[in-house]
N, C-alpha and C positions, 0 to 999 in steps of 0.2 A: 393481405388485402390492400389494394391500392387506394390511396386517398383521392377523392375527386378534386379537380382543380379548384372548385369553389370553396374548399375548406382546407385548413392547414393539416399537414401530416402530424398526428398527435402521438408523441412518444412519452410514455410514463415510466419513470425510473424509481425503483424501490430499493433503498439501501440506507438504513439509519442505524443509530445506536453508537457505533464506534467509528473512528477514523478509518479503520481497515475496510469498512463497508462504504463509507461516504466518499473517500478520496478517489477510488476507481470509478464510482458513479459519476462524480463531477468531471473526471478526466474524459469519460465517454461523452458526457454532455457537451464539453468543450469541443471534442472532435466532431460531433454532429453539427454544432453551431458553425464550425469552420467550413462545412460543405456548402456547395451551391444550394440555395434555398429552393424547395419545391415550388411549383407554380402557385399553389395556394398558401405557401408559407410553411413554417415549422413551429410547432408548439412543444416545448419540453417542460414536463411537470415532474417534480420530485415528490415522492411520498415518504413521510416519516412520522414520528410521534413526538409529543411534547417532552419526552424524557431524554432524547438523544442530542448529540452534538450537531445534528443536522439543523436544529433551530437557529444555530449561529452560523454554521459553515455554508449552508445552501444559499440563504439570502445574500451573504457576503460575496458570493460568486455571481450574483445576478440572476438566479433561477427562482422560479415559482415553487413554493413549498406548500403542500396540502397535508393535513394531519389526519391520521387514522388512530383508533384505539390501540394501545400496545397489547401484545400477547406474549408476555414473558413465559418461557417454558422452564419449570423446575428441573434442575439437573438430577435430583433424587426424588423417589416417591415420598410425597408429603401430602397432608390434607389439601394444600393449595392446588394439587394436581386435579382435584375434582372440579375446580372452577375453570379449568382451561377450556373445555368444550363450549361453555357459555361465552367466554371471552372471544373465542375464535368465531362463533356465530355472529356476535355483534360487530367484530372487526370486518368480517367478510361482507356483511350487509352494508356497512358504511362504505367499504371500498368499492363494492358493486355500484353504489350510487355515484361515486366519484368517477369511475371508469366510464359510466354512461354519460355523465355530465361532460367529461373531457373528450368523449367520442374517440377513445383510445384506439390506435391502429396497432400498437405493439406495447407489451409490458416487458421491461428488463429488470430482473431481480438479482440482487447481490448477496442474498442470504441474510441471516439474522431474523429477529422477531418481527421486523417490518415486512419481510418478503413473504412469509408463509400465508397470511390472509390475502395478500395481493395475488399470489399464484392461484389460490382457491377461488377468489372472486373473478379472476380473468377467465377461468373456465366456465363461469356461469353468467357471463355478460355477452350480449349480442347473440342470444339464442344458442343453438346447439353447437355451432363452431367455436364460440368463445373468442376472446382476444388472444392472438398468438403470443407466446411467451419465449423470451430468451433468458437463460440463466448464466450468470458468471460466478464462478467459484474461485475465491482467492487462495484457499488453503489446500494442501495435499490430502487432508482428511475432511471431507465435506460435512457440514452440519445437517441437522434434521430438515430445516427449511429447504435447502437446495437438493437434498436427496428426494424430497417429495416433488419439488419443482421440476427436477430433471425428468420425472416420469410424465409430466404434463407439457413439457416444453417442445417447441419446434426446433430449437437449436440450443446446445449446451457448450459454453466456453469455459476452459480451465486455465489456471495460471501455470500449474506444474504438470508436465507430462506424466501420464500414468495415474492421475487422480481418478479414484473409483466412482465415476458418475456415468450413467448410461448415455452413450452418444457424445461423450466429452471430446471437444476439439481444442487443441492447444493453441491459445492466442497470446498468453502471457498476461501480465498485470497492467491495465491502463494507468498511465502516469501523466502528471501535469507536464506541459511542454517545457517549463523551466528546467526540468530534470531530463526528460526524454531527448531534448535537443542540445543538451549541454556539451560544449567542447571544453573539456577540462584543461587541455594544454593552452588554448587561446586565452582562458580566463585566469590561469594560474597566477601570474604576476599581480593582477588586480586583487585576486582573492587573498593572497598572502599579505599584501600591503594592508588590506582592510582589517585583518586580524592582528596586525603587528608582528608578523612572522618574517623570518629571513627569506629572501627570494630563492635561495639555492640549497638550503638544507633539506635532507629527507624529513618528511612530515607525517606524524601519526595523528589521526583523528579518533578521539574517544567520545562515544555518546551512548546513552542508554535509553533512548526514546525521549518523549516530551517531558517525562518526570525524572529522568535519570535512572541509574541502577547502582545500588550500593556496592555490589560485588565488583563491578567495573571501576567504580570510583576508588575503592580501597586498593585494588590491584595496580591501577595506573599510577596513583599518587605514590604508592610504595615503590614503584619502579622508576620514579622520576629521576633519581640520581643515575641509575644505570642507563637510562635512555639519553639523557643530556650529556653524560660523560662520553657516549659513543657518537656525539654530534647530531643527535636526532632531536628535532623540536616537536612540540605536542600542542594540539588544539583540543581542549577537553571541555565538553559540555556536561556539567555536573548535575543539572536539574535544578529547577527554581526553589525547591524545598531543601536542598542539600548544601546549605550555606556553610556547613562545618567542613566541607571538603576544600582544603587549601594546600598549597605547595610551599614549602619553606623558600625564603628568598634565595634567588640564584645569584651567582657572581655575574658581574657586568659582561664578562666574556662568554658566559654560558649560553647555549642555545635556548631560545624562549620556551617556556612552558606556560601557555595561556589558558586560564580557566575562566569560563563564562557560564552563566546560569542557563542560557537557552540560545539556540541557534535559529534566528529568524530566517536566515538565508542559507538553506541547506545546499543550494547550488554552489554558493561560494565556498562552503565548508568542503564539499566534495572536490571542487577544483583545487583547493589549497593542499589537499592531502595526497599522499602516496599510498597509504594503507589505512584501514580503519579497524578499530576494536569496538564491537557493538553487539547488541542483541540480534535476534534473527526473526523479527516479525516479517510477515509476507511482503509488506510494502517496502520495508528497509532492504530486504534481500533483492527485490525486484529493482529498486532504484540503484543500488550499488552495481549490480551487474549491467544494468542499462547504460550506466556512465563509465563502466570499465574500471571501477575502483575495487581492488581486492580487499578482503577483510578477514579478520579472525572473528568468527561468529560464536557468541556465547548464548546458547539457547536458554530461555527462561525455564527454570527447573520446576514448572508446575504444568497442569493440564495434561493432555494426552500425548505430549511430545511433538506437537505440531511445529514448533519453532525449529527443532532439529531437522524435521522433514523439509521445512522451507529451505534450509541452508544446504542440504545434502547435494542437490544437483549441481550447484555452483562449486562446492568443495570437490566433488567427484570429477568435475571438469577441469580442476586445477586452478580455480579462480579464488581460492581462499582456504582458510584453516577452520577446524571445528574444535572447540575446547569446552568441556562441560563446566558448568558454573562452579562446582566444588573444586575443580582443578585450576581455576584461574587465580594465580597468585603473582606477586611481584617477581618471584623466581621464574615462573613460566614465561612471563613477558621478556625477562632478561635472556632466557635461554632460547626462545623461539622468535621473538619479534625483533630484537636488537640485531642479530645476524642478518635477518631478512631485509630490514630497512637500510642496512649499510651495504647491500649488494644490489647495485643498479640493474644488473642483468636478471637477477631473480625477481626483482620487483616488476620489471617489464614483462617477464613471462607470466607472472600471476595476473597482471593487468590485462594482458592479451586474452588469457583464458576466461577471466571474469567477463570481459566484453562479449566473448563468443557465446557465453551462456545467457546473455541478456536479450530482451525483446523490446527495444525502444519504441516500436510502432504498434504496440498492443492496443492502444486506444483506437487507431485507425482500423486495425483488423476487426475489433469488436464493432466499430461503427459500420463497417461493411456488412457484417453479419446481421446487425439490427435492421439496416435499411433493406437488405434482401428479404428478411422475414416480413417487414412492414409492407413490402412491395414498392418501395420508393424508387429503386432503380437509379439511384444517384451516383455519380462518379465523383472522385476526389477533385479538389481544385487543381 
């Protein structure tokens, strides 16, 4: 449906709860905002709940946030399951009011408990036709909300090829431009200087997400001597609560082993590194492949194996290694990563294959899809 010139094109984005839903939503919002503005203007509104990270992240990026009632879905049959239909009805009713107030031209959902009532409300707003829906799925195994949403959607975008959603089109994971446009080579000298690293040594980046990962911390610290003895320096983000993770003092001539609580500038961390040791969350895998940084992925050993599935396309393309959590030890690092990090040709090959598996313009691809569904007909700048 095309927006009249007298009013703004109204795009409503639904993705709250975790950063895995919120970050691609905000990357899409940024991509839409970069486009030439429609004649009547552009209005972007994010929907979330008071429980999620969106209450902090969305306003910080300069976007309007409207709240709807949360509808958490129990993972197992419990008495709480009986309350779900009532919660859904209340959330859908409130969301219908918001979509009508916002005069929405298109709804874009990113899954999770925010998206389900939005999908249902969109189909019941503006009469029989409803508000057109675009679904974006971040994971190889879609959740309940997006499985339902895909059946109602005008278009369905997926991060991973082969994701089992009806009509899924591969667009990749929308990423913030600080990552998607990163030139690691151009920034390397500045990045290494920022972290106190040697400008020329092979560099391993270790991180376990925003809170760190005990398995990765133990294995990397245990392999510190083997790594530095081989001339490899390390940048290790241990997590803000893991202050017990320390590396014994190194000799003055030893390659640096830098431990930090948290990395505020992941772009600099990626630019400083030649290889990463990390978990395999959907955003992490997408960022590393987009910037061409190969990695040893250590899937989180819980859930339905989604992190392993996230990493497999990159690993199968030759852009990284896969090691199970129980198998990651100091000995594994010494046996597999030390030879790799001291072989420039092998590193270059892994980096090339990692980059080939990446989709750095996923935000623009998804923006194209959204504007086509909304009837905007806008071209890129």
